[in-house]
Each structure stands twice: as structure tokens, then as C-alpha cells.
C-alpha positions, 0 to 999 in steps of 0.5 A: 813679196812677203817673208816666207815665215813658218808657223813655229817662227811666228810662235816664238817671235810672238812668244818673246814679245809676249814674255819681254824676251828682247835679246831672242827676239832681236836675234830672231827677227835679224835671222828671218830679215837676213834670211829673206832679204827683208827689214826688219819691218816686214818681217813684224808686219808679217807675223801674225797668230791664227788670230791676227795678233801680232809682236805689238799686241803681245808686247803691248797687252804685257806691259813690255814697255821697252820691247814695244818701243824696240818693236816700234823702232824697226818701223823708223826707217819704214814709210809712214803707212807702213808704220800705221798699219802696224800701230792699228793692226787689228787681231780676229776680234778688232782689238789693236795693241792700243786696246790690249795696253789699255785694258791692261792699264800700262800707262807708259805702254798707252803713252809711246803708242800714242806719241807714235801714233797709234788711233786711240778713236779705232773701235773693235768688232764690239764697238768699243775704243781702248778708253772703254776698255780701261774703263771696264778694267777700272784703270784709273791713271789710264782713263785719265790720261785718255780724258786728258787728251781729249780735253787737251784737243778742246783746248786746242780746237778752242783757242784756233781756227778748228774752234771756228771750223766746228762752230761753222759746222754745227751752224746749220742745225737747231735744236727745237723741242728737244728734236733736230731741226735741219735748215734748207741748204743754202737758206741761211739761218733766217730760212724756214726749217725742215723737220726730220 
């Protein structure tokens, strides 16, 4: 059963996360969890404003590294799916805490979120990923970090079996006079190709 948290209590939770008031945030989360007989993660998962923003949005968007870590730490005993849902919770515009941290240029918070499994490829309702928002705000350190992550993944793929899998995935596609030509399924490279 979902915890029954009043709008005023949600406002207080979000305010303490936004301002980085860890002591007040700790006290309120603990008292609500005790009252509702749910783990603190249940309180945090249910605390969303009318725009679907969470405490994590507020803490990450304002660059509060300690408070962001504190919030995520409540999900350590929770199932992986619950933690992932909290990390990647979109607000009404599809922005996650990672979007907000990237937009604000809060590199340490971005790293914390990525290290905890936040999805850097989730797009908001304008089809922008966190890297795009960092780019719009000219947050060079965050941009460089995201690009380094991509290079690292590409290097890992090139070194392992995944590189072979990627080359196998494109084996059936050829470029011919700037048009994509797909081969007939099951006929191999030697077979005639059909233009799309």
C-alpha cells in the first residue's frame, strides 16, 4: 500500500532536498516512514510534486552531492527495479535527476548518478538526453564526461566480443550511391540487394 503523504509533507520533503537541508530531510523521512510503516525508500518514491518532480530532482538540480548520495542510499536495501525507477523517474516534461544535474553543470552529481545506474540515454519530451542539456548550457566538464563515457564504451566494444556483434549487426547493410540497400534475408553478401 502506498504511503499517505500530505501535500504539505511532500512540499517540505522537496524543499529540504532543494535547499540541501539534510538534517531536516532526515528527520522528516524517518518520521514519515515510521508513521506509514514503510521503508524510507517508499516515502521518497511517493513524494512527487504536481509536476512529478522528486526529491532527487531537487537535490541533483541544485548540485547537492551529499544529499543526492543520502537519497540514493535509502534504496540500497530496496529491489534493483525500485532504485532504477527512482533514479530514472521523469517529471512532467520527461526530465530525470540526471537531466537536471547535467543542465546545471553539476559534474560530481552527474558522476554519482551514472555510478548508481542512472540512464544517460533517456530522452525528455523534447527528445533531449542529459548530454544535450549540458551542451545547451555550455557545461563543458559535463559534456566531456559524457563523451568520455561513450568513448570508453566504444573501446570496450572494440576489445571484446561485442565488437564482433556490432559488425555482425551491420553486415546486411551496404551503402550504395548514398542510399541504404538491405540484402535479402538469409541470402548472404553474394545475393542481389533490394533498394528501399
